[in-house]
N, C-alpha and C positions, 0 to 999 in steps of 0.2 A: 504493500500500500504506500509506503514512504519511499520517495526517490533518494533522499540523502539526509544525513544528520551531520551537523558541524558544531564543534565546540571551539570557541575562541575567546581570547581575553578581551576585556573592554578597551584595551589599547590597540586592538586590531590584529593581534598575532593569532593565527590559526593553530590550535593545539591538537585537534583531532578531527578527522573527516572519514565518513564511510558512505558509499553510494550504491550498495548492492543489496539493500534490504528488501525482502519480500516474504510473503506468507508461505512457509514451507519448512523443510527440515533445517534445523539449526546448524548442523554440520555442513550442509550444502551451502548455506549462506556464509558461514564463517570462512569457507574455502573458495569463495566465489571466483576471484581472480586477483592477479597481482596489482591491478589498477584500482582496487576498491577504495584505497586511501588517497586517491588523487582527484582533485576537483577538475571538472571539465569547465570549458569557457562558459557554457550555459549556466552551470551551477554558480560560478563565480559572479556572473552578471546578476543572477537572481539574489544572491546574498548581498551584493552591493545595493540593489534596489531595496531590499529589506532594511538595511542599515539607514539608508536615506529616509525611508518612510518612518522608521522607528524614532529617528531624531526629530522628525516633524511632529509625530503623534505618539509619544512614549507611553501613553496610557492604553493603547490598543494591544490586544493579544494576538490577533490574526491580521495578516496583511495580504491583499491580492497582489500577485506578482504577474504582470502581463507578459510572460515569456511564452514560448511555444513548446508544449501546450501550456495553457494558463495554470499557474500553480498558486498554492497558499503557503505562506511562511508563518510558522508558529514558533514561539520562543519561550524560554524559561531562564531567568537569571537568578543568581545566588541571593541578591538583595531583595527579591520578591517572594522567596520561599524559605520559611523558617526551618524546613526540614533539611536544608542543605547545610553542609559543614561550613564553619567560618573560614576554613582554609581555602575555600573556593570563592571568596568574595569578588574576585576579579574575573569570574568566568560567566559565560553565557552559552546556551545551547540553542540551536536553530534547526528545525526540521522543515523539509520541503516535500509537498505531495500534490498530485494533480487536483485541480479544483473539482473535477467531475467525481472524484472519490468522495469528497465531502458531501456531495449531493445525494449519494446512494449508500454510504456506509457510515456506521457509528464510529466517530473518531474521538470519543470522550476519554479514551485511555491514554491519549498522547501526553496530557499533563503529568500523569503518574510516571510515564516512561521517561520524560525529560528530567524530572526532578530526581528520579532514581539514578539516571545516567550521570548526572552531575556529581552525585555522591560517590558512585562507583569510580568515576574517573579521577576524582580528587584523591581517593585512597590509592588508586593505581599510580597516579602521578607522584604522590609523596613517597610511595614505596620504591619506585624506580629512581627517583632523584636522590634518595638517601643511600643508594648502592655505591660502594667504594669505587667500582669500576665504571661508573656512569660517566659518559662523555657528553657534555651538553652541547651537541651540535645537531644539525638537521637530520643527518643520517641516523644517529642513534635514536632521535625522537621518532622517526618514521618506523624504525624496527620495533620500538616499543609500542607504537600504535597498532602494528600488525598483531602483536600479542593481545591487545585489548579487543580485537575484533570479535573473538569468540564470546567474551563477556557481553559485548554490546548486542550481538545477535540473540544470545540466550535471554537477555533482559527484554529485548524487543518482542520475542515470542511470549514471554511471561506476562508482559504488560497488557497485551491484547486480551488476556483472560482476567488477570487480577484487576486491571484498571476498570473494565466494564463491570465486574462484580462489585467493586467498591462503590461505583456510582449507583448501581441498581439497589445496593443495600442501603445507601444513604437516602435514596429516593423513597424506598420502602419505609424506612424509619420516619421520614418526614411525613409521608402519607398517613402512617399510623398515628402520629401525634395530632395531625390535623383532624383525622377521623374521631379520635378520642375527644378533642375539644368540641367538635360538632355534635357528638352524641350527648355531651353534657348540655349543650344549648337546647337540644330538642330532637327527638328521633324523627326520621323521615321515612315515609313508606317506600317500598321497593319500586324502582322505575324500570320500564321495559327498555331493552337494549336496542339501539339504532344501528342496524347493520350496514346501511349505506346512506349517502347524502340524500336529503329531502325528507327523511323522517318517516317514510311510509313503512308501516309495520306489517301490513297485510300483503301476502304474495298474490298479486293479481296479474292479469294479462298486461295491464298498463305498466306496472313496476317491472315485470319481466322484460318488456320491450325496452325499457330504459337501460337495463343491464346488458342487453344483447348488443355488443359493440360491432358485430360483423354484419348487421342487417343493412341491406341497400337503403340509400336515402329515398329512392323512388322504386321500390321493389315491384310495384304493380305495373310499371311501365317498362321494366327491364333495363332501366338506365344503368350503365356500368360505372358512372362517375359517382362513387359512394364514399362513405366515411372511412373506408379501409385504405385510402391512398397513403402510401408510405413515402416520406420525403427521401430523396437520394442521399441525404446526409445522415440518415438514420443509422446508428451503430449496428442494429440487427441486420439491415439490408447490406451494409458494407461488409459485415462478417460473412454473410451468406454468399455474396459475390466472390469473396476471396476463397471460400471453401468449394464452391461449385463451378464457377466459370473458368474455362481453360485460358492459358496465356496465348498470346498471338502466335507463338512459334510451335505450339503443341499440335501434333498430328492426331486426329480422332482415331480411336481404336478401330472403328469400322473401315478405316482406310489402310490399316497396317496389314501387310501380307503375312500369312502364316508360313513360317519357315519349316518345312517338313523334310525329314531325312529319308529320302527315298531308298537309301541303301541300308535300311534297318536290318540288323542281323536276324536271320530266321531261327537261330538257336544252334547250339553245339551239335555237330554231327555225331558225337560220341555219347549222346544222352540216352541212347537205348530206344528212342522212339522211331528210328528209321525203319525198323521192321514192322512197326505198327502193332506189335503184340503187347507192348507195355512191359516186356520182360527186362530184367537187369542186363546191362552190357557185360557184366562179369560172366554171364551164363552162355555167352556167344562163343562159338569156335569157328574153325575154318568153314565148316559146313553151313552154319547159320549165316555167317557173313556173306558167303557166296550166294546163298539163297536170297538174302536181302538185296544184294547187287543185281541179281537176275530179275527180282521183282521190280526194281526201279527201272531197269533197262527195258524190260518187256511190257510194263504197265500192268500192275496188279489189279484184280477185281476185289474190291473191298467187302469185307464181312463186318458184322456188328462187333465181333471180338477184336478186330483190327482197330476199331475206333475207341475202344474203352479207355485205354491209357491217354491218348491225346485229348479226348473230350473231358476226362476228369481233370486233367491239367488246365484246360481252357476254362472250365467252370470255376476252378479255384482262383484263377487269375481275375475273372470277372467279378466274383464276390469280393475279392480283395480290393477292387477299385470302386466299391460302393454300389454295385449292381445288386438289386434284391435277389436273394437266393432262388426263390421260385421262378423269377424271371430268367435268371441265368440257366437254370435247369431246363426251362421250356425252350429257350433258344438253342441250347445244345442238343436237345431231343429232336428238334426240327432239322438241325444239321445232320444228325445221325440218320434220320429217315430219308433225307435227300441223298446221302452219300452211299448208303448200303447198296451193293450191287453195281456201283459205278466203277468203271475201269479208269485207273489213274493214268495220267499222261506219262510218257517215258521220262526217266531220270527225275522223277518226283517222289519225295518222301511222303509217308502217310501224315506225319505231323504238319508238313508244309501244306498239303492238300486240305487238311482239316482247318488250319488257320485261314487259308484263303476262302474257304466256304463260309467260315464264321464271320470273317470281315464283310463278305458280301451280304450275309443275312443282317448284320448290324447296320450296314449302310442302307438297306431297304427299310429298316425300322426307323432310322433317323431321317429318312426322306419318304414320309408316308404319302406323298402326292396329294396334299390338301391345299395346295396353292390355287389361286384363282386361275382359270384357264387351263387347268390340268397340269400345271407346273409342279416341280418337286418340292417347292417350299413356299412359305408365306412371305411375300415381298411387299411390305407395307407401302413403301415409297411408290413402287410400280402401281399398286392398286389405287392409291390416292390420286396419282396423276391420271390413271385411266378413267376413274369416275369423274374427275374434274373435266377432262377433255370431252367426255360423253355429254356432260351437261352444258358445255360451251358451244356457242355457234361457231361456224366456220370463220367468220370475220374476227371474232375474239381470239381464236387460236392463231390466226395469221399475224395479228398485231401483238400477240404476247400478253393479253390481258390476264392478270392474276386474280381478279375478283369479278364475280358476277352474281349479284343478289338474286335470291329466289331459288337457287339450286340446292338440293339437299347435300350436305357435306358427308364425307366419309367418317363414320363413327366408330371409335375404339373404346371398349369398356374394360377397365382393369379390375380384376377380382383377386381375392386371396385372403389368407388369415391375417391376424394382427401382427404388425411389426416386421414384415418381410421386405419392406421397401417399395410398396406400391406407388406412393406419391413421388418418390425420388425417381423411380423407373419411368413413371409417366412424364416427368420433367425431362428426363434424358431422351425419351422418344420425341417429345416436342422439339427439343434442341436439334435432334437428328433431322426431323422433317423440315424445320425452319432453315437449317443449313443447306437443305437441298431444294429450296424455293417454294416450300409450302407455307400456308398461312393458318397455323393452328389456333384453336381456342381451348382453354382448359375449363372444365365444368366441375365445380366442387359439389359432388353429390354425396359426400360423407357428411351427412347432417347429424351424425350421432356422436362422434368422438370430439371432445372439447379441444379446440385449437386446430382442428383439421383444416378449416377454411382459411385461417390465418397462415398456416404452413404452406398451403397451395398458393396463397396470395404472394408470399415471399418468392416462391419459385417463378410465378408469373412476372413479378417485377424484375427478377434477375434475367429472365429470358426475353423480357420486353414483348410479351404476348398478352392478349386479353384474358381475363378471368370472368366467368359467369358463376354467380352464386346467389342464394337467397337466405343465407344465414343457417340457423340450426332448427331442429325439430320440424323439418319439412319432409314431405314425401319425396324420397330420392328419385323415383320414377318420374314424378311431375317436374322436378328440377331439371332432370336430364332432357325431357321433352322440350321444356322452355329454352334450355341451352342450345339444342339443335335448331329450334326455330330462330333463335337469335343469331346463330352462326349463318343460317341460310339467308337471313335478312342482311347481315353485314358482309357477306361474301367470304367467310372463312371456309376453306375447303376440307378441313379435318377438325373433328371434335374429340378430345381425349377426356373420358369420363372417369373421375376418381370416385371410388366407392369405399364404404366403411369396411375395415377389416372385421372378419367374423370367423369364429371357430366352426369347423364343418358340422358339429353336432348341435349348433344353435338353430333350431327349427324356424322360429319367427324371422330371424334375420336372413336365413337362407331363402325363405319364401319371398321376402321383400326383394332380394336380389333377382330371383326368378321373375318377379313382377316387373322389375326395371328392364330386364332383357326382353320380355314378351311385349311390353308396351312400346319400346323404342326400336326393336329389331336392329341392333347395331351390325355393322359390317364385320366386326372382329371382336371376339371376347378373349382376352389374354389372361391367363392364370399366372400370378407372380408367386414364386417361392424361392427359398434359398438353395444353393447348389449342394449343400451338405445336409439336405433334409432327411435323407435316409428312407427307411421303409414307411415312415409316417406320411411321406408325400403321396404314396399310393392311396392311402385312406382319404387324404384331403382331396385329391383329384377325383376319386370315385364319388365322394359326397357332393362335391361342387357340380359334377356332371349330372348327378341324380336331381339336384335342386334345379338346375337349368332345364332339365327335361320334364320336370313336374308340370302337369296340366296337359300333357299330350302333344306339346308343340315340337318336341324332338330336338331342340337346340342344344348343342354341346360346346365345350371349350374349343376354340379354334387354334390356339397357340399357347406356348409357354415362354415365360421370361424367367431366366435363372439369375438371381442376384448373388453377389459375393463369389463370382466364378473365379476370381483371381486368388481366392484363399484355399482352393481345393487341390492345388498341385495336379497330380495325375489321377486323382480319385474323381473321375468325371462320370461315374456310373449313374448318377441321378438323371442325367440327360437321357440315357438309354432307357432307364426304368420308366420314367414318366411318359416318354414318347410311346413306349410299348403299351402302357396301360390305356392311354387315351387315343392313340392314333393321331395326336396333334403334334406338330413339329415344334422344336425349340426355335423361337423367332429371334430372340436377342439374349445376350449374356452380359450382365453387368460386371465390369472389371475394375471398379474403383468408385470413388465418391464423386468425381467431377462429371459434368454433363457429357463430356466427350468420351467417357469411359464406358462405352457401349459398343458391342460388336455382334455380328451374326455368328452363329455356331458353325465352326468348320468341322464337317463330318470326318474328313481325313485326319484332322488333328485329334479328334476324340478317339478314333480307332487307334491311332498311334499311341495315345496316352494309355488306352486300355491294355495294350500289349507291350508297353515299354518295361 
């Protein structure tokens, strides 16, 4: 909290200075760095300004120092504190801290800290000056001050606790005395507590409306200019921009090429799997080796027993990479059924043939063919552009018009359980689409979780895209419909709908989600989950699919977004498990916190990670 503390004599000689105080471990503070006892030019100017103001108004205890950033100087002198030793009559201590700290934090402990620091330094100074070997020069004084740093930091940490406690105890005693006097004068009946400004005690729709800070100023008209406008200088917005926005020279993850090693080793030839029988290499002799060579040269017809060893090994590899066990067994069984009775190509080992067949099966699972137009994947950008061009006239397409009011936008609904990163993933997709020439609108349909609208509003301000919302305690389906109509009127070509996180066994919320999808018929429903979700992800997906299909309309999840994909290393099995369960492809993977940390799933990269 405090930028620096300085002790100097009233003649102007600086006796001690420390400028690396912060709230944390005392040992870390004491060993901050070698320059902790050196004044910077900014600090020197601030202290000079304090001295000038103190000479003008000596009765003041706090002084505003118009430096950058604005600071407050607070002091304690020996002649104003009876608790300070007489040996320190010529000393004064000054602390500097940012003005913004005083507006948000309780700094009542600083007086205790400064008076105690003067006493401790006086004792320390007397002890060192009485040493026989003491040399009274600047170098020896600086070395002594470094020894005092640990005492200073420990006192700093202690003061923040003891100083506040002392003040609260004094205030409590004062209030007790006042209450005693008042009770003697005459007892007063108990009064109701006022919970907010205005004094309304009854919880009514009117009082609730006053407390709803996120409601549109003109919600009935859909006017987007509301009371949630955040100034660009807001610390919260500046912090969010620093955390989420990429720098100018950063390359988006979706543009980075996957570097695959096409020369991956197929395995050691001496592992005993060459014959396909799964027997140990120690049991082979000249006869079995010759037989294995002849099988490879001539092209062996595979039997089920030939596949036992390699498939068991492949199943073990898959489960070790976070693929659900029953899914791994099912995939291996399909490979077995496909390969039994098949003649191998010449000079091909059984293990190699099994792995190639398994890679082909995995590739088909990861490319389920659910893309628009019969393509292998869901390409959001392609689908948005296609829908926009179909709704535009030929003249608008020729002259490159980006907006055309009255056309229904491409609608994406994000669903998932609590805390998996739906809102952040939605903002990343909005950034991706905007970077590629689209005009997205964010729809805040999480009207249940406190702070959800404000969170999405911060993302919208960072991305410089519009946000549509109607506050809290509203029907999410109705808010989504209004947002789509608003986007159609304003010419936005894509609407990203944020929904409330919900556990898969929460029946009322799952019905509300189904209602939102049925009423608005979005182009894409994306399920968001963490890449390390494990077997629980299968249950989540199954329940969400059942909820979407309730009512007989047959709508399912269209795609999957895996968050925290950068934390799983080579354990990428969740992508395979979830795609196999739903038949929906993995559309995007989140690879970090920033908006550009988003990429499409590389099937070949996943296959390589599974067998690495």
